[in-house]
N, C-alpha and C positions, 0 to 999 in steps of 0.2 A: 694401871694407874695412868691418868692423863698428864702428859707433859705440861709444864708451865707455858703460860701464853708468852708469845715473844715480845720483848719490849719495843715499843715504839719511838721513834725519833722524829721530832718536829722539824719541818722545813719552813723557810720564810714565808712561803705562800699560804700557809695554813694547814697544809697536807702533812701526812705522816708516812714514814717509811719503816719496815721492820728493821731492827738493830743488826740483824744477821741475814746475809743472803747467799745465793749460789753463784759462783763464778764459773766461767765456762772456756777460759784461756787453755788451748791445746786439745779441747775436746771437739768431737766430730770429725777428726782427721784420720782414724783408722777404722775401718768397717767392722773389723773383729770385736772392737769395742762398743760399737754403737749401741746395742741392746742394753748393755750394762750401764752405760752412760745416760741413756733415756731413763731407765729405772731409777738411776740415782737422782735425776732431776725430779721425776715424779714423786719419789719418797720424800724429797725436800719438801715439795709443794704440800703434800699431804700432812707433813708434820708441822706445817706453819711457816717454813722458809720460803715464803713467796716472792720474794725478791730475786730475780734472775738478771745477772750482768753479762752482757755479751758485747760484740764489737764486729764491725764489718770487716776489720783486719784479721780476727782469728780465724785461720785457715782459709782466707779468702772467702769468707762467708759461710764455711762449712759449720761453724759453732751456731750460727743463726739458724741454719736448716736444721740441726739437730735440737734447737730449742723449739722450733716450729713443731717438731714430732712430739716432744714431750708435753707441750702446752695444749695440744689439739684438744679440743672440747673442755678445757678449763682456762681459757684465755681471761676471762674476767675475774678468776682468783689469783691472777698473777700482777706482780708489779714489775714491769719489763723495762730495763734500761739497754741502750746499746749507744754506740759511740762512732763519730765520724773521723777518718784520718785527716791529718792537716792539709794534705795535698788536695782534698776534696772540699776543703772548708770555706770557700767562696760563698757568696749568698746563693747563687744558682747551684753550685756543687753541693752545699749543705743540703738543699732541698731534694735534690736528685739523689744523693747518697742515702738519706733517709727513706725515700721511696722504695730505693733498691733494699734496704734493709727490711722495710715492711714486707715487700714481697717474699723474701726468703724467710721471714718469721711468720707468714701467713696470718698477718693481723693488719687492722686498718690504723692503729695508732700504737705509740710508745707512751708509756708514763714518764720516762725522763730520757733526754737525749744529750750526750756529752761530747765536747770536743776532746779528742783522744790525748792530744799534747799540743802544745803550741808550735806552730810553723811560721812561714813567711807570709801567710795571709793576714791582713790586718783583723784584729779583733772585731773591729766594728762590722765587717762584711760577714763574719760568722754569726754575730748576734743577730744581725738583719735576717739571715736565714733562719735562724732559731725562731725569731719572733714570727716570721712569715708561717713556718710550720705550726706554731702554736695557734695563730690566729685561724689556721685552716683546721684546726682539730687534729692534726696529725700527731702531736706531742702534747703531753700534759704539762710539762716543764723542761727546762734546761738547765745544764751545768756544765762544768769543765773538768779536766783530768790532767794532773801533772804541772799545774800552774802554781808558782811560788807567790809569796805575799806581793811583790813589786808587780807581778803580772796582774793579780787580783785588783790592786790599786788603778792599774792602767784600764782594766776591764770595767771598773765602776764609773770611768769617766766617759765611756762612749755611750750613744744612746741606746737605752734598753739594758745596759750592762748591769745595772743594779738589780735585775730580776733572776740573777744567777742563784741556783738553788743549792749547789754543792760542788765541792772540789774532790775529785776521787784522786787519792795519793798513797805513795808507798809508805805504810807505816807498820813497824813492828818493834820489838825489843831492841833489835839491832840497828834500827833506822829511825832515831828519835830526834832528828835535826829539825823538824818542823815544829817542834815543841817551843823553840825558842821565839819564833815570830809569827809563823802563819797560824798556828793553833790560837795564840791570844786575839790575833786580828780577826779569825773567823767566829771566834767566841764572842767577841764585841759585836760583831755584825749579826749574830743569831743565826749564823749559818753552819750547818753541820758539815763534817768532813767524812769522806766515804773511804775506809782503808782498803787497800788491796794487798795481796801476799802477806797476810799476819804471820805466817810461819817463815818467811822470807825464802821462798822457793824451797823449802824443806831443810835449808841450812841449820836453823835453830833446834830442828829435832835432835841433833847430835851434840848440841852445846852441853857440857858438864853441868852448868848451873841449871839449866832448863830440865835436863833430865833429873837431876837429884830432887829438885824442888817438886817435880811432878810425881816422883816416886814417893815422896814424903807424904804428898797430898792425897795419893791414891788415883792420880788422873793420868793421862798420857801426856807426853810433851807437847803435841799440837794442841790438846785442849788448853794447856796451861798457856801457851803463846797467843792463842785466840782469846781467851779470857782476860789476858793483860790488856789487849787492845780494846775490849768491850768494856773495860773498867770504868772509861769516860763516857759521860753522857752525851758529849758531842760528837761521838763516832758511831757511825754504823759500818758495817764491815762486809765484804764479799770474800769468800773462800771456795776454791774448787775443791771438789769430791767426786771422783769417778766412780764410786760404788755405794750402793745404798747403806752398808754398814759405816763407811767413812762419813756419809752424810749424817747419820745419827750420831756418830762420835762427836762431830762438830756441835751438832744441836745441843748436846749435852754441855758443852763448854760454857752455855749461858747461864748454868747453875752454879759455876765456880766463883767464889769470892776470895779476896786476899785480905790478910790482916795487915796492919800498918808495918809489922817486922818484916812480913814477906815482901811488901813492897820496897821498904828500905833496902832488903837484901838484893832485890832484882836492880835496884838504882846503883849499888856498888858494882854489880857484875856489868850492867849496861848504863853507863852513867848518862844522864840527860845532857843537853847541850848547854855550854856556858857562853857561846857566842854564836854569830850568824853561820849556819851550815847551808850551802846551796842545796835545794831541794833535789833529793835522789829520786830516780825512777828506774823501773825494769822494762 
């Protein structure tokens, strides 16, 4: 039986991204796991999980090199995202960092390039670098990661800042603070959020409430936690899976839905914020 198509999420520039993609944090760092990790990424691509999220910081480029191997011969089928670290995020540094990522990835363009988190470099400089890269055809669009609502307000005030396409943020059942102000702000702007660590680095897998509901629904705790993030149309998510079997387990989470009673139960166990909470990050 053919698996259901991956839901698409719209970007401000009119493009779309798959609602679920593959993360690569900590991948490519152990040679003994390389073949399995490459197979996992290829399994994901073949099953429709064509968004791959990586970064120059992951293993000092090792994750990008792993991705290069996995996408060889299938680059045009993949939506490729990478990130620049804040210390490289001057105008010139952003361009040079992107070019280095492209070399490691074995490609001549990125679909999306993100500022990994905010550092001391003025946002205007980073945006200028992004705009230069886009005009040169080296990136299809750009976004940010780990920026809170006030940061996005400041970003919107710099030249070109309104062309931001997404904000990649830590979001899961245990980390809901952004629902108070960041999510409403992005919803109003028509900009989707990109969730990372939907199982909270594995911590949610042992939570009694998650385990109990997952058992009652006949799904795994990881699938339940991931499906909860994907319940909102304003989110797309990336999740790391180091084996083909885990990739397909995550893929199946897209078919899970919740009743109002189940969502209310999870709200009781993981209450939404009632006031401003500083944006969390890992």
